[in-house]
VMD Tcl script that builds the backbone (N, CA, C; Angstrom):
set m [mol new atoms 543]
animate dup $m
set s [atomselect $m all]
$s set {name element resname resid chain x y z} {
  {N N MET 1 A 121.479 -51.368 143.719}
  {CA C MET 1 A 120.035 -51.250 143.560}
  {C C MET 1 A 119.386 -52.502 144.123}
  {N N GLU 2 A 118.293 -52.341 144.816}
  {CA C GLU 2 A 117.576 -53.489 145.361}
  {C C GLU 2 A 117.090 -54.390 144.233}
  {N N ALA 3 A 117.207 -55.680 144.465}
  {CA C ALA 3 A 116.785 -56.646 143.448}
  {C C ALA 3 A 115.311 -56.482 143.100}
  {N N SER 4 A 114.495 -56.080 144.063}
  {CA C SER 4 A 113.055 -55.956 143.812}
  {C C SER 4 A 112.724 -54.833 142.840}
  {N N LYS 5 A 113.634 -53.885 142.674}
  {CA C LYS 5 A 113.380 -52.757 141.777}
  {C C LYS 5 A 113.904 -53.011 140.366}
  {N N LEU 6 A 114.593 -54.112 140.175}
  {CA C LEU 6 A 115.159 -54.408 138.869}
  {C C LEU 6 A 114.119 -55.032 137.952}
  {N N LYS 7 A 114.270 -54.756 136.669}
  {CA C LYS 7 A 113.376 -55.330 135.665}
  {C C LYS 7 A 113.814 -56.729 135.265}
  {N N VAL 8 A 115.014 -57.107 135.672}
  {CA C VAL 8 A 115.570 -58.389 135.274}
  {C C VAL 8 A 116.228 -59.080 136.461}
  {N N TYR 9 A 116.462 -60.366 136.286}
  {CA C TYR 9 A 117.274 -61.136 137.225}
  {C C TYR 9 A 118.128 -62.092 136.406}
  {N N LEU 10 A 119.182 -62.594 137.030}
  {CA C LEU 10 A 120.065 -63.558 136.393}
  {C C LEU 10 A 119.789 -64.933 136.986}
  {N N ARG 11 A 119.887 -65.944 136.138}
  {CA C ARG 11 A 119.777 -67.325 136.610}
  {C C ARG 11 A 120.705 -68.194 135.785}
  {N N ALA 12 A 120.994 -69.366 136.298}
  {CA C ALA 12 A 121.818 -70.333 135.563}
  {C C ALA 12 A 121.072 -70.787 134.315}
  {N N PHE 13 A 121.832 -71.148 133.298}
  {CA C PHE 13 A 121.232 -71.730 132.104}
  {C C PHE 13 A 120.563 -73.058 132.452}
  {N N GLU 14 A 119.528 -73.378 131.696}
  {CA C GLU 14 A 118.831 -74.658 131.783}
  {C C GLU 14 A 118.796 -75.268 130.383}
  {N N SER 15 A 118.615 -76.556 130.304}
  {CA C SER 15 A 118.536 -77.241 129.009}
  {C C SER 15 A 117.432 -76.663 128.133}
  {N N ALA 16 A 116.352 -76.209 128.749}
  {CA C ALA 16 A 115.217 -75.653 128.007}
  {C C ALA 16 A 115.573 -74.353 127.274}
  {N N ASP 17 A 116.725 -73.758 127.585}
  {CA C ASP 17 A 117.148 -72.507 126.937}
  {C C ASP 17 A 117.752 -72.736 125.554}
  {N N LEU 18 A 117.987 -73.981 125.188}
  {CA C LEU 18 A 118.709 -74.306 123.958}
  {C C LEU 18 A 118.100 -73.665 122.712}
  {N N THR 19 A 116.810 -73.756 122.524}
  {CA C THR 19 A 116.180 -73.253 121.303}
  {C C THR 19 A 116.414 -71.752 121.137}
  {N N LEU 20 A 116.184 -70.981 122.197}
  {CA C LEU 20 A 116.391 -69.530 122.115}
  {C C LEU 20 A 117.854 -69.192 121.885}
  {N N LEU 21 A 118.741 -69.845 122.612}
  {CA C LEU 21 A 120.168 -69.566 122.441}
  {C C LEU 21 A 120.618 -69.841 121.021}
  {N N ASN 22 A 120.163 -70.938 120.443}
  {CA C ASN 22 A 120.539 -71.260 119.069}
  {C C ASN 22 A 119.992 -70.220 118.102}
  {N N GLU 23 A 118.785 -69.768 118.333}
  {CA C GLU 23 A 118.189 -68.718 117.498}
  {C C GLU 23 A 119.032 -67.446 117.573}
  {N N TRP 24 A 119.416 -67.062 118.774}
  {CA C TRP 24 A 120.216 -65.842 118.954}
  {C C TRP 24 A 121.620 -66.003 118.389}
  {N N HIS 25 A 122.226 -67.164 118.524}
  {CA C HIS 25 A 123.568 -67.383 117.978}
  {C C HIS 25 A 123.582 -67.288 116.455}
  {N N ASN 26 A 122.442 -67.502 115.823}
  {CA C ASN 26 A 122.347 -67.427 114.360}
  {C C ASN 26 A 121.698 -66.135 113.864}
  {N N ASP 27 A 121.423 -65.201 114.736}
  {CA C ASP 27 A 120.750 -63.952 114.382}
  {C C ASP 27 A 121.744 -62.962 113.764}
  {N N GLU 28 A 121.455 -62.494 112.554}
  {CA C GLU 28 A 122.333 -61.555 111.827}
  {C C GLU 28 A 122.576 -60.267 112.608}
  {N N GLU 29 A 121.506 -59.704 113.141}
  {CA C GLU 29 A 121.621 -58.431 113.854}
  {C C GLU 29 A 122.501 -58.565 115.094}
  {N N ILE 30 A 122.280 -59.601 115.881}
  {CA C ILE 30 A 123.108 -59.821 117.069}
  {C C ILE 30 A 124.551 -60.047 116.649}
  {N N ASN 31 A 124.761 -60.865 115.640}
  {CA C ASN 31 A 126.104 -61.174 115.177}
  {C C ASN 31 A 126.853 -59.929 114.717}
  {N N SER 32 A 126.142 -58.982 114.125}
  {CA C SER 32 A 126.796 -57.771 113.609}
  {C C SER 32 A 127.349 -56.894 114.735}
  {N N LEU 33 A 126.866 -57.080 115.952}
  {CA C LEU 33 A 127.266 -56.232 117.071}
  {C C LEU 33 A 128.372 -56.839 117.932}
  {N N THR 34 A 128.740 -58.072 117.648}
  {CA C THR 34 A 129.743 -58.738 118.467}
  {C C THR 34 A 131.090 -58.780 117.766}
  {N N GLY 35 A 132.119 -59.071 118.549}
  {CA C GLY 35 A 133.464 -59.143 117.999}
  {C C GLY 35 A 133.763 -60.464 117.323}
  {N N GLY 36 A 132.927 -61.453 117.537}
  {CA C GLY 36 A 133.157 -62.765 116.932}
  {C C GLY 36 A 132.825 -62.777 115.455}
  {N N ARG 37 A 133.389 -63.751 114.771}
  {CA C ARG 37 A 133.121 -63.850 113.344}
  {C C ARG 37 A 131.777 -64.542 113.115}
  {N N LYS 38 A 131.209 -64.278 111.964}
  {CA C LYS 38 A 129.937 -64.886 111.605}
  {C C LYS 38 A 130.160 -66.353 111.265}
  {N N HIS 39 A 129.360 -67.184 111.878}
  {CA C HIS 39 A 129.333 -68.589 111.504}
  {C C HIS 39 A 127.956 -69.131 111.860}
  {N N PHE 40 A 127.583 -70.162 111.188}
  {CA C PHE 40 A 126.270 -70.752 111.414}
  {C C PHE 40 A 126.423 -71.830 112.479}
  {N N VAL 41 A 125.540 -71.788 113.468}
  {CA C VAL 41 A 125.653 -72.669 114.613}
  {C C VAL 41 A 124.496 -73.659 114.596}
  {N N SER 42 A 124.824 -74.943 114.560}
  {CA C SER 42 A 123.786 -75.977 114.587}
  {C C SER 42 A 123.252 -76.135 116.005}
  {N N SER 43 A 122.072 -76.686 116.111}
  {CA C SER 43 A 121.506 -76.923 117.435}
  {C C SER 43 A 122.332 -77.963 118.190}
  {N N GLU 44 A 122.940 -78.897 117.478}
  {CA C GLU 44 A 123.796 -79.894 118.137}
  {C C GLU 44 A 125.051 -79.237 118.711}
  {N N TYR 45 A 125.631 -78.306 117.961}
  {CA C TYR 45 A 126.794 -77.565 118.472}
  {C C TYR 45 A 126.391 -76.786 119.713}
  {N N ASP 46 A 125.268 -76.077 119.628}
  {CA C ASP 46 A 124.816 -75.289 120.775}
  {C C ASP 46 A 124.441 -76.164 121.962}
  {N N LYS 47 A 123.993 -77.387 121.700}
  {CA C LYS 47 A 123.675 -78.312 122.792}
  {C C LYS 47 A 124.935 -78.597 123.601}
  {N N LYS 48 A 126.047 -78.844 122.907}
  {CA C LYS 48 A 127.333 -79.078 123.584}
  {C C LYS 48 A 127.827 -77.805 124.266}
  {N N TRP 49 A 127.670 -76.650 123.583}
  {CA C TRP 49 A 128.083 -75.367 124.144}
  {C C TRP 49 A 127.322 -75.101 125.442}
  {N N LEU 50 A 126.018 -75.300 125.411}
  {CA C LEU 50 A 125.174 -75.058 126.578}
  {C C LEU 50 A 125.543 -76.012 127.715}
  {N N GLU 51 A 125.768 -77.266 127.387}
  {CA C GLU 51 A 126.169 -78.238 128.401}
  {C C GLU 51 A 127.465 -77.806 129.074}
  {N N ASP 52 A 128.414 -77.329 128.285}
  {CA C ASP 52 A 129.678 -76.846 128.837}
  {C C ASP 52 A 129.448 -75.663 129.774}
  {N N LYS 53 A 128.576 -74.751 129.385}
  {CA C LYS 53 A 128.317 -73.574 130.208}
  {C C LYS 53 A 127.593 -73.929 131.501}
  {N N MET 54 A 126.776 -74.971 131.459}
  {CA C MET 54 A 126.043 -75.377 132.654}
  {C C MET 54 A 126.918 -76.172 133.626}
  {N N LEU 55 A 127.887 -76.943 133.103}
  {CA C LEU 55 A 128.616 -77.878 133.953}
  {C C LEU 55 A 130.050 -77.486 134.275}
  {N N ASN 56 A 130.688 -76.723 133.406}
  {CA C ASN 56 A 132.097 -76.363 133.604}
  {C C ASN 56 A 132.205 -74.894 133.988}
  {N N ASN 57 A 131.915 -74.612 135.248}
  {CA C ASN 57 A 131.816 -73.216 135.649}
  {C C ASN 57 A 132.852 -72.803 136.695}
  {N N THR 58 A 134.080 -73.254 136.529}
  {CA C THR 58 A 135.107 -72.825 137.473}
  {C C THR 58 A 135.805 -71.544 137.014}
  {N N LYS 59 A 135.992 -71.392 135.713}
  {CA C LYS 59 A 136.669 -70.208 135.183}
  {C C LYS 59 A 135.739 -69.340 134.343}
  {N N GLN 60 A 134.495 -69.800 134.184}
  {CA C GLN 60 A 133.518 -69.038 133.410}
  {C C GLN 60 A 132.139 -69.263 134.031}
  {N N LEU 61 A 131.365 -68.202 134.082}
  {CA C LEU 61 A 130.003 -68.286 134.607}
  {C C LEU 61 A 129.073 -67.622 133.604}
  {N N TYR 62 A 128.088 -68.367 133.152}
  {CA C TYR 62 A 127.111 -67.848 132.196}
  {C C TYR 62 A 125.750 -67.793 132.860}
  {N N TRP 63 A 125.002 -66.728 132.554}
  {CA C TRP 63 A 123.672 -66.558 133.119}
  {C C TRP 63 A 122.664 -66.172 132.045}
  {N N ALA 64 A 121.470 -66.654 132.219}
  {CA C ALA 64 A 120.338 -66.170 131.439}
  {C C ALA 64 A 119.898 -64.853 132.072}
  {N N ILE 65 A 119.571 -63.874 131.231}
  {CA C ILE 65 A 118.970 -62.621 131.699}
  {C C ILE 65 A 117.466 -62.807 131.531}
  {N N CYS 66 A 116.725 -62.709 132.622}
  {CA C CYS 66 A 115.284 -62.960 132.583}
  {C C CYS 66 A 114.508 -61.730 133.020}
  {N N GLU 67 A 113.416 -61.496 132.338}
  {CA C GLU 67 A 112.518 -60.394 132.673}
  {C C GLU 67 A 111.748 -60.776 133.941}
  {N N THR 68 A 111.757 -59.894 134.920}
  {CA C THR 68 A 111.125 -60.181 136.202}
  {C C THR 68 A 109.621 -60.418 136.064}
  {N N ALA 69 A 108.941 -59.585 135.301}
  {CA C ALA 69 A 107.482 -59.674 135.204}
  {C C ALA 69 A 107.007 -60.976 134.564}
  {N N THR 70 A 107.698 -61.419 133.512}
  {CA C THR 70 A 107.243 -62.605 132.765}
  {C C THR 70 A 108.044 -63.864 133.080}
  {N N ARG 71 A 109.235 -63.687 133.660}
  {CA C ARG 71 A 110.181 -64.768 133.942}
  {C C ARG 71 A 110.782 -65.358 132.658}
  {N N ASN 72 A 110.558 -64.701 131.525}
  {CA C ASN 72 A 111.097 -65.156 130.245}
  {C C ASN 72 A 112.565 -64.764 130.112}
  {N N MET 73 A 113.345 -65.657 129.514}
  {CA C MET 73 A 114.733 -65.331 129.199}
  {C C MET 73 A 114.734 -64.344 128.032}
  {N N VAL 74 A 115.424 -63.216 128.212}
  {CA C VAL 74 A 115.487 -62.199 127.162}
  {C C VAL 74 A 116.906 -62.023 126.636}
  {N N GLY 75 A 117.881 -62.665 127.296}
  {CA C GLY 75 A 119.258 -62.530 126.863}
  {C C GLY 75 A 120.185 -63.350 127.740}
  {N N TYR 76 A 121.482 -63.096 127.604}
  {CA C TYR 76 A 122.456 -63.784 128.445}
  {C C TYR 76 A 123.720 -62.956 128.588}
  {N N THR 77 A 124.506 -63.284 129.605}
  {CA C THR 77 A 125.760 -62.599 129.877}
  {C C THR 77 A 126.704 -63.568 130.574}
  {N N SER 78 A 127.940 -63.115 130.812}
  {CA C SER 78 A 128.902 -64.030 131.425}
  {C C SER 78 A 130.092 -63.296 132.036}
  {N N LEU 79 A 130.758 -64.006 132.920}
  {CA C LEU 79 A 132.095 -63.655 133.386}
  {C C LEU 79 A 132.992 -64.790 132.923}
  {N N ASN 80 A 134.078 -64.469 132.232}
  {CA C ASN 80 A 134.984 -65.463 131.667}
  {C C ASN 80 A 136.413 -65.204 132.145}
  {N N ASP 81 A 137.254 -66.186 131.913}
  {CA C ASP 81 A 138.668 -66.079 132.298}
  {C C ASP 81 A 138.801 -65.590 133.740}
  {N N ILE 82 A 137.996 -66.162 134.628}
  {CA C ILE 82 A 138.029 -65.752 136.032}
  {C C ILE 82 A 139.380 -66.155 136.615}
  {N N ASP 83 A 140.085 -65.151 137.116}
  {CA C ASP 83 A 141.424 -65.324 137.662}
  {C C ASP 83 A 141.340 -65.001 139.157}
  {N N PHE 84 A 141.235 -66.050 139.983}
  {CA C PHE 84 A 141.070 -65.846 141.418}
  {C C PHE 84 A 142.364 -65.400 142.098}
  {N N VAL 85 A 143.507 -65.663 141.496}
  {CA C VAL 85 A 144.772 -65.212 142.069}
  {C C VAL 85 A 144.883 -63.693 141.940}
  {N N ASN 86 A 144.651 -63.179 140.733}
  {CA C ASN 86 A 144.758 -61.741 140.499}
  {C C ASN 86 A 143.429 -61.019 140.665}
  {N N ARG 87 A 142.387 -61.764 140.995}
  {CA C ARG 87 A 141.054 -61.249 141.311}
  {C C ARG 87 A 140.487 -60.363 140.200}
  {N N LYS 88 A 140.439 -60.943 138.992}
  {CA C LYS 88 A 139.893 -60.230 137.848}
  {C C LYS 88 A 139.161 -61.209 136.941}
  {N N ALA 89 A 138.313 -60.665 136.077}
  {CA C ALA 89 A 137.578 -61.497 135.119}
  {C C ALA 89 A 137.174 -60.645 133.930}
  {N N PHE 90 A 136.952 -61.337 132.820}
  {CA C PHE 90 A 136.485 -60.712 131.586}
  {C C PHE 90 A 134.961 -60.789 131.547}
  {N N MET 91 A 134.330 -59.660 131.337}
  {CA C MET 91 A 132.870 -59.606 131.235}
  {C C MET 91 A 132.480 -59.898 129.798}
  {N N GLY 92 A 131.769 -61.016 129.604}
  {CA C GLY 92 A 131.309 -61.382 128.271}
  {C C GLY 92 A 130.182 -60.463 127.829}
  {N N GLY 93 A 129.702 -60.692 126.667}
  {CA C GLY 93 A 128.676 -59.834 126.100}
  {C C GLY 93 A 127.411 -59.755 126.928}
  {N N LEU 94 A 126.727 -58.654 126.776}
  {CA C LEU 94 A 125.385 -58.470 127.329}
  {C C LEU 94 A 124.449 -58.609 126.143}
  {N N VAL 95 A 124.070 -59.821 125.847}
  {CA C VAL 95 A 123.259 -60.085 124.668}
  {C C VAL 95 A 121.785 -60.041 125.052}
  {N N ILE 96 A 121.073 -59.091 124.485}
  {CA C ILE 96 A 119.621 -59.053 124.628}
  {C C ILE 96 A 119.075 -59.596 123.321}
  {N N GLY 97 A 118.726 -60.862 123.331}
  {CA C GLY 97 A 118.300 -61.545 122.119}
  {C C GLY 97 A 116.864 -61.256 121.736}
  {N N ASP 98 A 116.023 -61.059 122.735}
  {CA C ASP 98 A 114.609 -60.796 122.494}
  {C C ASP 98 A 114.445 -59.357 121.999}
  {N N LYS 99 A 114.101 -59.203 120.728}
  {CA C LYS 99 A 114.028 -57.874 120.112}
  {C C LYS 99 A 113.024 -56.954 120.807}
  {N N ALA 100 A 111.944 -57.493 121.354}
  {CA C ALA 100 A 110.916 -56.682 122.007}
  {C C ALA 100 A 111.416 -56.049 123.302}
  {N N THR 101 A 112.493 -56.586 123.875}
  {CA C THR 101 A 112.988 -56.040 125.141}
  {C C THR 101 A 114.272 -55.226 124.984}
  {N N ARG 102 A 114.714 -55.016 123.765}
  {CA C ARG 102 A 115.917 -54.202 123.544}
  {C C ARG 102 A 115.618 -52.733 123.799}
  {N N SER 103 A 116.655 -52.013 124.188}
  {CA C SER 103 A 116.589 -50.564 124.443}
  {C C SER 103 A 115.621 -50.208 125.575}
  {N N LYS 104 A 115.482 -51.120 126.523}
  {CA C LYS 104 A 114.630 -50.857 127.686}
  {C C LYS 104 A 115.435 -50.858 128.982}
  {N N GLY 105 A 116.751 -50.885 128.868}
  {CA C GLY 105 A 117.607 -50.847 130.042}
  {C C GLY 105 A 117.914 -52.201 130.658}
  {N N TYR 106 A 117.479 -53.278 130.019}
  {CA C TYR 106 A 117.695 -54.604 130.586}
  {C C TYR 106 A 119.184 -54.956 130.640}
  {N N ALA 107 A 119.930 -54.611 129.613}
  {CA C ALA 107 A 121.366 -54.920 129.601}
  {C C ALA 107 A 122.078 -54.186 130.733}
  {N N THR 108 A 121.718 -52.939 130.964}
  {CA C THR 108 A 122.334 -52.167 132.043}
  {C C THR 108 A 122.006 -52.790 133.394}
  {N N LYS 109 A 120.752 -53.150 133.597}
  {CA C LYS 109 A 120.341 -53.766 134.864}
  {C C LYS 109 A 121.053 -55.110 135.060}
  {N N ALA 110 A 121.159 -55.895 133.995}
  {CA C ALA 110 A 121.860 -57.177 134.083}
  {C C ALA 110 A 123.338 -56.956 134.396}
  {N N ALA 111 A 123.930 -55.920 133.804}
  {CA C ALA 111 A 125.341 -55.619 134.067}
  {C C ALA 111 A 125.555 -55.272 135.538}
  {N N ILE 112 A 124.633 -54.533 136.123}
  {CA C ILE 112 A 124.744 -54.185 137.542}
  {C C ILE 112 A 124.700 -55.455 138.398}
  {N N LEU 113 A 123.803 -56.372 138.073}
  {CA C LEU 113 A 123.735 -57.631 138.811}
  {C C LEU 113 A 125.034 -58.422 138.658}
  {N N LEU 114 A 125.568 -58.473 137.435}
  {CA C LEU 114 A 126.819 -59.176 137.174}
  {C C LEU 114 A 127.968 -58.540 137.953}
  {N N LEU 115 A 128.053 -57.209 137.930}
  {CA C LEU 115 A 129.125 -56.507 138.639}
  {C C LEU 115 A 129.017 -56.731 140.141}
  {N N ASN 116 A 127.810 -56.661 140.683}
  {CA C ASN 116 A 127.624 -56.929 142.111}
  {C C ASN 116 A 128.108 -58.332 142.457}
  {N N TYR 117 A 127.747 -59.303 141.642}
  {CA C TYR 117 A 128.160 -60.679 141.892}
  {C C TYR 117 A 129.686 -60.808 141.811}
  {N N GLY 118 A 130.259 -60.240 140.757}
  {CA C GLY 118 A 131.707 -60.334 140.586}
  {C C GLY 118 A 132.490 -59.686 141.718}
  {N N PHE 119 A 132.088 -58.487 142.101}
  {CA C PHE 119 A 132.826 -57.763 143.141}
  {C C PHE 119 A 132.524 -58.269 144.551}
  {N N TYR 120 A 131.269 -58.556 144.847}
  {CA C TYR 120 A 130.885 -58.852 146.227}
  {C C TYR 120 A 130.755 -60.338 146.547}
  {N N GLU 121 A 130.469 -61.178 145.578}
  {CA C GLU 121 A 130.376 -62.616 145.848}
  {C C GLU 121 A 131.678 -63.334 145.496}
  {N N LEU 122 A 132.275 -62.966 144.376}
  {CA C LEU 122 A 133.528 -63.618 143.964}
  {C C LEU 122 A 134.758 -62.923 144.528}
  {N N GLY 123 A 134.590 -61.696 145.028}
  {CA C GLY 123 A 135.721 -60.965 145.593}
  {C C GLY 123 A 136.693 -60.442 144.555}
  {N N LEU 124 A 136.200 -60.181 143.343}
  {CA C LEU 124 A 137.068 -59.653 142.292}
  {C C LEU 124 A 137.434 -58.205 142.570}
  {N N ASN 125 A 138.573 -57.794 142.051}
  {CA C ASN 125 A 139.006 -56.403 142.148}
  {C C ASN 125 A 138.824 -55.666 140.829}
  {N N LYS 126 A 138.834 -56.404 139.704}
  {CA C LYS 126 A 138.716 -55.762 138.393}
  {C C LYS 126 A 137.884 -56.636 137.461}
  {N N ILE 127 A 137.006 -55.967 136.737}
  {CA C ILE 127 A 136.244 -56.613 135.673}
  {C C ILE 127 A 136.512 -55.814 134.408}
  {N N TYR 128 A 136.899 -56.502 133.347}
  {CA C TYR 128 A 137.250 -55.815 132.110}
  {C C TYR 128 A 136.428 -56.380 130.958}
  {N N ALA 129 A 136.380 -55.627 129.871}
  {CA C ALA 129 A 135.561 -56.016 128.726}
  {C C ALA 129 A 136.114 -55.391 127.457}
  {N N THR 130 A 135.613 -55.878 126.333}
  {CA C THR 130 A 135.930 -55.291 125.030}
  {C C THR 130 A 134.636 -55.171 124.235}
  {N N CYS 131 A 134.637 -54.252 123.285}
  {CA C CYS 131 A 133.499 -54.141 122.363}
  {C C CYS 131 A 133.961 -53.455 121.084}
  {N N LEU 132 A 133.232 -53.691 120.020}
  {CA C LEU 132 A 133.540 -53.010 118.766}
  {C C LEU 132 A 133.366 -51.517 118.967}
  {N N SER 133 A 134.303 -50.725 118.472}
  {CA C SER 133 A 134.244 -49.276 118.673}
  {C C SER 133 A 133.003 -48.658 118.040}
  {N N GLU 134 A 132.480 -49.279 117.010}
  {CA C GLU 134 A 131.306 -48.739 116.329}
  {C C GLU 134 A 129.994 -49.028 117.063}
  {N N HIS 135 A 130.044 -49.885 118.061}
  {CA C HIS 135 A 128.839 -50.212 118.826}
  {C C HIS 135 A 128.691 -49.186 119.953}
  {N N LYS 136 A 128.244 -48.006 119.583}
  {CA C LYS 136 A 128.192 -46.845 120.485}
  {C C LYS 136 A 127.344 -47.075 121.733}
  {N N THR 137 A 126.245 -47.814 121.601}
  {CA C THR 137 A 125.365 -48.049 122.749}
  {C C THR 137 A 126.100 -48.800 123.855}
  {N N VAL 138 A 126.856 -49.810 123.484}
  {CA C VAL 138 A 127.596 -50.588 124.480}
  {C C VAL 138 A 128.704 -49.741 125.094}
  {N N VAL 139 A 129.407 -48.970 124.281}
  {CA C VAL 139 A 130.460 -48.099 124.787}
  {C C VAL 139 A 129.868 -47.146 125.825}
  {N N LEU 140 A 128.752 -46.522 125.516}
  {CA C LEU 140 A 128.107 -45.596 126.453}
  {C C LEU 140 A 127.627 -46.311 127.712}
  {N N THR 141 A 127.125 -47.522 127.573}
  {CA C THR 141 A 126.688 -48.289 128.742}
  {C C THR 141 A 127.862 -48.549 129.671}
  {N N PHE 142 A 128.985 -48.982 129.116}
  {CA C PHE 142 A 130.167 -49.219 129.941}
  {C C PHE 142 A 130.593 -47.944 130.667}
  {N N LEU 143 A 130.637 -46.838 129.954}
  {CA C LEU 143 A 131.057 -45.581 130.572}
  {C C LEU 143 A 130.080 -45.137 131.657}
  {N N MET 144 A 128.787 -45.314 131.412}
  {CA C MET 144 A 127.773 -44.958 132.401}
  {C C MET 144 A 127.919 -45.798 133.672}
  {N N LEU 145 A 128.355 -47.040 133.510}
  {CA C LEU 145 A 128.549 -47.927 134.656}
  {C C LEU 145 A 129.847 -47.634 135.403}
  {N N GLY 146 A 130.660 -46.725 134.873}
  {CA C GLY 146 A 131.891 -46.342 135.542}
  {C C GLY 146 A 133.151 -46.948 134.972}
  {N N PHE 147 A 133.036 -47.761 133.928}
  {CA C PHE 147 A 134.220 -48.330 133.298}
  {C C PHE 147 A 135.086 -47.212 132.730}
  {N N LYS 148 A 136.380 -47.446 132.702}
  {CA C LYS 148 A 137.344 -46.521 132.109}
  {C C LYS 148 A 137.883 -47.146 130.829}
  {N N ARG 149 A 138.129 -46.291 129.844}
  {CA C ARG 149 A 138.752 -46.769 128.601}
  {C C ARG 149 A 140.223 -47.071 128.872}
  {N N ASP 150 A 140.615 -48.292 128.564}
  {CA C ASP 150 A 142.014 -48.677 128.728}
  {C C ASP 150 A 142.796 -48.525 127.434}
  {N N GLY 151 A 142.096 -48.565 126.312}
  {CA C GLY 151 A 142.790 -48.424 125.044}
  {C C GLY 151 A 141.964 -48.932 123.882}
  {N N ILE 152 A 142.558 -48.815 122.721}
  {CA C ILE 152 A 141.921 -49.279 121.489}
  {C C ILE 152 A 142.857 -50.292 120.830}
  {N N LEU 153 A 142.286 -51.425 120.482}
  {CA C LEU 153 A 143.014 -52.408 119.693}
  {C C LEU 153 A 142.663 -52.114 118.239}
  {N N ARG 154 A 143.580 -51.474 117.561}
  {CA C ARG 154 A 143.321 -51.025 116.197}
  {C C ARG 154 A 143.221 -52.192 115.237}
  {N N GLN 155 A 142.186 -52.145 114.396}
  {CA C GLN 155 A 141.949 -53.160 113.368}
  {C C GLN 155 A 142.130 -54.577 113.934}
  {N N ASP 156 A 141.512 -54.819 115.065}
  {CA C ASP 156 A 141.696 -56.070 115.791}
  {C C ASP 156 A 140.783 -57.193 115.319}
  {N N VAL 157 A 139.649 -56.851 114.728}
  {CA C VAL 157 A 138.675 -57.849 114.313}
  {C C VAL 157 A 138.373 -57.667 112.833}
  {N N PHE 158 A 138.450 -58.764 112.085}
  {CA C PHE 158 A 138.074 -58.740 110.669}
  {C C PHE 158 A 136.656 -59.273 110.572}
  {N N LYS 159 A 135.730 -58.402 110.194}
  {CA C LYS 159 A 134.319 -58.753 110.171}
  {C C LYS 159 A 133.620 -57.923 109.112}
  {N N GLY 160 A 132.720 -58.534 108.370}
  {CA C GLY 160 A 132.013 -57.797 107.333}
  {C C GLY 160 A 132.949 -57.280 106.256}
  {N N ASN 161 A 133.978 -58.054 105.976}
  {CA C ASN 161 A 134.954 -57.743 104.936}
  {C C ASN 161 A 135.797 -56.505 105.229}
  {N N LYS 162 A 135.918 -56.145 106.506}
  {CA C LYS 162 A 136.821 -55.049 106.862}
  {C C LYS 162 A 137.321 -55.220 108.293}
  {N N PHE 163 A 138.447 -54.575 108.583}
  {CA C PHE 163 A 139.007 -54.614 109.930}
  {C C PHE 163 A 138.304 -53.585 110.792}
  {N N ARG 164 A 138.058 -53.956 112.046}
  {CA C ARG 164 A 137.347 -53.074 112.972}
  {C C ARG 164 A 138.159 -52.909 114.253}
  {N N ASP 165 A 138.060 -51.710 114.818}
  {CA C ASP 165 A 138.732 -51.415 116.083}
  {C C ASP 165 A 137.911 -51.968 117.246}
  {N N VAL 166 A 138.618 -52.347 118.296}
  {CA C VAL 166 A 137.989 -52.850 119.516}
  {C C VAL 166 A 138.418 -51.951 120.673}
  {N N ILE 167 A 137.456 -51.553 121.476}
  {CA C ILE 167 A 137.731 -50.730 122.659}
  {C C ILE 167 A 137.855 -51.640 123.870}
  {N N MET 168 A 138.896 -51.400 124.662}
  {CA C MET 168 A 139.091 -52.131 125.912}
  {C C MET 168 A 138.689 -51.219 127.065}
  {N N VAL 169 A 137.916 -51.755 128.004}
  {CA C VAL 169 A 137.484 -50.997 129.182}
  {C C VAL 169 A 137.677 -51.867 130.421}
  {N N SER 170 A 137.770 -51.207 131.573}
  {CA C SER 170 A 137.842 -51.952 132.826}
  {C C SER 170 A 137.233 -51.122 133.946}
  {N N LEU 171 A 136.849 -51.833 134.996}
  {CA C LEU 171 A 136.242 -51.207 136.169}
  {C C LEU 171 A 136.838 -51.858 137.408}
  {N N LEU 172 A 137.350 -51.027 138.303}
  {CA C LEU 172 A 137.878 -51.522 139.567}
  {C C LEU 172 A 136.774 -51.489 140.616}
  {N N LYS 173 A 136.866 -52.370 141.595}
  {CA C LYS 173 A 135.858 -52.430 142.653}
  {C C LYS 173 A 135.728 -51.082 143.349}
  {N N GLU 174 A 136.839 -50.433 143.649}
  {CA C GLU 174 A 136.795 -49.146 144.347}
  {C C GLU 174 A 136.079 -48.080 143.516}
  {N N GLU 175 A 136.196 -48.150 142.199}
  {CA C GLU 175 A 135.476 -47.209 141.329}
  {C C GLU 175 A 133.988 -47.534 141.317}
  {N N TYR 176 A 133.677 -48.821 141.277}
  {CA C TYR 176 A 132.274 -49.242 141.257}
  {C C TYR 176 A 131.565 -48.827 142.546}
  {N N GLU 177 A 132.250 -48.911 143.648}
  {CA C GLU 177 A 131.644 -48.570 144.938}
  {C C GLU 177 A 131.306 -47.092 145.058}
  {N N LYS 178 A 131.878 -46.252 144.213}
  {CA C LYS 178 A 131.555 -44.816 144.209}
  {C C LYS 178 A 130.248 -44.534 143.473}
  {N N ASN 179 A 129.782 -45.494 142.677}
  {CA C ASN 179 A 128.521 -45.335 141.940}
  {C C ASN 179 A 127.342 -45.575 142.871}
  {N N SER 180 A 126.220 -45.039 142.527}
  {CA C SER 180 A 125.025 -45.228 143.353}
  {C C SER 180 A 123.963 -45.992 142.573}
  {N N PHE 181 A 124.255 -47.245 142.304}
  {CA C PHE 181 A 123.308 -48.099 141.599}
  {C C PHE 181 A 122.448 -48.757 142.624}
}
mol reanalyze $m
mol bondsrecalc $m
mol representation Tube
mol addrep $m
């Protein structure tokens, strides 16, 4: 899809993003949808986390998801564990932190930008991801983008006082090229 038709764009993190990122890292609703455990994140911790994401980008790339019309950061995403030998990477979460912009297709548009970058700029052959099986919206988004289910990690995450299943998905470059995004 042409960049001009997208509602969002990706950009590198900036120091000014710290306040929003810290707010989102401590948000109950966002936390309930991720595979990570709940913990409270101080602004000092996030300052170091953000610095790492801005400066140490050889095996991981983090981007702010920004709304084109306002230029405001509405979320973030990443490629992690980038393996240039085997030409694959793990797609981190598509976090839409700004509640007013959720369910408007921004995560899908950001995912397309991330996939284009991974396949065409980095030369990756496979991008893979995981998500909680109960997070139906993300599962459907992955499938709509052409990802294939690779399997289920049964009771893989202990969260909210119970074990939860995690779905593994992956997308090959040749499969992505058959899509008409």
